[in-house]
N, C-alpha and C positions, 0 to 999 in steps of 0.2 A: 297166481301161475308165473313162475319165473322161468324166465327164457334164458338159454345156453349164454346169450352175449352178457346178460345182467351179471350172471356168475362171473364171467370173464372180467367184466369191468371192477366188481367188488374185490376179486384176488388180487388184481393189477393196484387198487387203491391200497390194499392191505400191505402188498410187497413194496409199495412207495414208501408208507411209514416206517416199515420196518429199515429200509434203508436209511430215511432220515434220521431214526433212533441211534441206528449204529454210527454214523458218521458224527452225530452229536455226542455219543460217548466218546468217541475218538478224540474229538476235540477237548472236552474235559480233561481226558487223561493227559494229553498234552499241555494243557494250561497247568495241571497238577505237577509234570513233571519240570517245568520251566520255573514254577514258583519255588518248589523245593530246592532246586538248583541256586536260585537267587538268593534265598533266605539262608542258604546254608554256608554260603560264600561270603557273607556279609563281614564277618570277621576277617576272612582274606582279603576283602575290598578294602578295609581300612589299612591293612598291613601295606597293601601296595599303593596307597595315596600317600604314605609318608614320604617317601623319595622326590613326589610330585611337589609336595609341601615344601620340601627343603629346598627344591630347585625356584621355588616361587618367592621364598625368603631371600635365597641368594640374589635373585634379579631385583628385589625391592632393594636390597642394599648397594648392589651397582647404581640403581637409579638415584638414591639418594647421594652417593659420592659424585654423580656427574652434576647433580642440583648445585653442591658444595662448591665445586668447580667453577660453574657458571656465575656464581655468587662472587668468587675471587676475582673470576675476570672482569665482571661488571666494577668492582673497586678499583682495578687499574684503568678504567676508561677517565679521562680528564673531563673536568666541567665544561658545558658550552656555556661560555660567558655571555652570550646573547640571552640564553633563557636563565641563568642564574642571577644576574645581577638584577637589584630591585629596580622597579620602572622610576622611582624618585619624581621628579617634579617633570615627567613626560604628558601627563595630563591623563593618564589611564586610568579608566574608572575601575573601581574593585567591587562593585556590585555584581552579584551573580544574573541579576535580571537585564544586564546591558551587555552589548556585544566587548569583546576584548579591545576591538579596535576602536572603540567609541572614546572621544575626549570632550573636556569643554570647550575646546575652541569650536566655534562654528564654521562650518565647512561653507566656502564662498564658491558658487556656482553663478555661472552668468547665461542667462536665457536670451537669446535674442529676440528683439521685438519684431514681431510679424506684421506687416500691415493688414488692417482690416478688408476682408473680402468684400468684393463689389458683387453682391448677390442681389436678386430679385426675389421676394417673397410672393408666390402665387395664391397661397391659400393655406389654412389651417383647420384642423379638426381636433377640439379639445373635451368633446363629449364624451369618448370611451375611456377607456381604463387605460390607454396609451395614448397620449396626444400625439398627432403626426402635423408635420409641417411640408407642403409643397415647395421646395426651393429651387430655382432655375429649372422647373418641370420633374425634380426628382423627388420622390418622397423620402422624408429624412425624420428620424426621432431624435429624442434627447439623448446625449452622448455621441452622437455621431460627428467626425471630424468634417470640417469644410474649409479647405485651404490653410489647415493648420490650425482652426480655431474649433473649439467645441461648441456644441448646441447645447446649452445650458438650461434654456427653458423655452416652453411654447405657449404662447397665450392667445388671446383672442386677437387676431389680425396682426399680431407682432411675434418676433422670436427674440430671444438674447443669445448673443454669442459672446464665449470667454477665450480670451487669449492665453497662452502659456504663461504670459506675466502676470494673469488674473485681471485683465483689462477687460471690460463688458461693453459690447456695443449692441445697441437695440436697433433691429431691421423692420420697419413697419410695411404693411402692404400698401401699396398705392392705391389712392382713390380712383375709381372709375371715372372718366371724363368722355361724355358724348360731346363729339364736335358737332354733328349736324343735327343737334336738338332744336326742334321748333315749338315755340311757345304758342299755345291757341288763343 
């Protein structure tokens, strides 16, 4: 048994489908008109593109002329004598693997000798992956700077310090002395 509401709902659904079909038909018709206009004027499009092509060719010819003028201007520039002269006996390397500024002559640099630091080694720990030294109560690692000297090596009860001139000094841990020791 159908209720009046069911008839109303089915008629609304049918009218909605009809509206969708009409809209779809209109869109197909518009598409057909646009495509017909597009393809029928393709020959006209080629004819209208010819003036634009001519303008582009003219622009390219102007660019070529400006490039040629630039080349002429470059030929008028005098050579830079500092760059043009051969290096001669200046000791400049010709290898592509060395710097332009490299030369056969060694560079002399003076490094001031720094006096060895007066430090006390309090302890070392060499059992881990990264050895540690306790110098003057501070934790130090290999590579640390101590009064201008580099901590080079940490051993058992000693460390080695290296100066900027590559001089090496060994600092050993002092032995403990018991002053009030009684022998039984």
